[in-house]
C-alpha positions in Angstrom: 79.3 -70.5 73.4 78.0 -67.0 74.1 77.3 -66.2 77.7 76.0 -63.3 79.7 77.7 -62.9 83.1 76.3 -60.6 85.9 78.5 -60.0 88.9 77.2 -58.0 91.9 79.2 -56.0 94.4 79.3 -57.3 98.0 76.2 -56.1 99.9 75.2 -54.4 96.7 77.2 -51.3 97.7 77.1 -48.7 95.0 80.8 -48.3 94.7 81.5 -48.8 91.0 82.3 -45.5 89.4 82.7 -44.8 85.6 86.5 -44.8 86.1 86.4 -48.2 87.9 84.1 -49.7 85.3 86.6 -48.6 82.6 89.4 -50.2 84.5 87.4 -53.4 85.0 86.8 -53.6 81.2 90.6 -53.3 80.6 91.4 -56.0 83.1 88.7 -58.3 81.8 89.8 -57.8 78.2 93.3 -58.8 79.2 92.1 -61.8 81.2 89.9 -63.0 78.4 92.7 -63.0 75.9 94.6 -65.4 78.2 91.5 -67.7 78.4 91.0 -67.4 74.6 87.6 -65.7 75.2 86.1 -62.8 73.3 84.5 -59.9 75.1 81.4 -58.9 73.1 79.9 -56.2 75.4 80.7 -54.8 78.8 78.8 -52.3 81.0 77.6 -51.9 84.5 75.9 -49.8 87.1 77.1 -48.7 90.5 76.5 -52.1 92.1 77.0 -54.7 89.3 78.6 -55.5 85.9 77.3 -57.3 82.8 79.7 -59.1 80.6 78.6 -60.7 77.3 81.3 -63.0 76.0 82.2 -66.0 73.9 84.2 -68.8 75.4 85.6 -71.9 73.7 83.9 -75.2 74.6 86.9 -76.4 76.5 86.8 -73.5 79.0 85.2 -74.4 82.3 83.0 -71.4 83.0 83.2 -71.8 86.8 87.0 -71.6 86.7 87.0 -68.6 84.4 84.5 -66.7 86.5 86.3 -67.5 89.7 89.6 -66.3 88.1 87.8 -63.1 86.8 86.3 -62.3 90.2 89.6 -62.9 92.0 91.8 -60.9 89.6 89.5 -58.0 89.2 88.8 -57.7 93.0 92.6 -57.9 93.8 93.5 -55.2 91.2 90.6 -52.9 91.8 91.1 -53.1 95.6 94.8 -52.3 95.1 94.3 -49.5 92.7 91.3 -47.9 94.4 92.0 -48.9 98.0 91.5 -45.4 99.5 88.1 -44.9 97.8 86.8 -48.4 98.5 87.6 -48.3 102.2 84.5 -46.1 102.5 82.4 -49.2 101.5 84.4 -52.2 102.8 86.7 -52.5 105.7 87.6 -56.1 104.7 89.1 -57.0 101.3 85.8 -57.4 99.5 84.5 -56.3 96.2 82.2 -59.0 94.7 79.3 -60.9 96.2 80.1 -64.7 96.3 77.4 -65.5 93.8 77.0 -64.6 90.2 74.5 -65.1 87.3 75.6 -66.8 84.1 73.2 -67.2 81.2 73.7 -68.9 77.9 72.2 -66.7 75.2 71.2 -69.3 72.6 67.5 -68.1 72.6 67.8 -64.3 72.4 69.6 -62.7 69.5 73.0 -61.3 70.5 72.0 -57.8 69.4 69.1 -57.6 71.9 71.4 -58.7 74.8 74.1 -56.2 73.6 71.5 -53.4 73.6 70.3 -54.3 77.1 73.9 -54.2 78.4 74.6 -50.9 76.7 71.5 -49.3 78.2 72.7 -49.9 81.8 72.8 -46.7 83.9 76.6 -46.3 84.0 77.7 -44.0 86.9 78.6 -40.5 85.7 81.6 -40.0 88.0 
């Protein structure tokens, strides 16, 4: 199943830099390989990320997303702790909620183009 996941930073703080987005992509690619998922497209803006991916039918999306948010938050907070303390004084990164859409209706190329056109931070 192909899904589009949107995860927003806590309080929509604009704390995701280009460097952090690149690191998030690396972490997510590694994580998805363990879940036997395929990353189709990844991008984001300063306050959210978009992930277009395929997951096998036996994968429980809620568990995958919980794992993704936990692992990415832990590693990013650890690796960029000094920078992120300007935004969060508690160990936050992601908002508790997320948006997941199945993309059976729209062609994958349209969704990929939308994700690619996100206004990625320059720094």
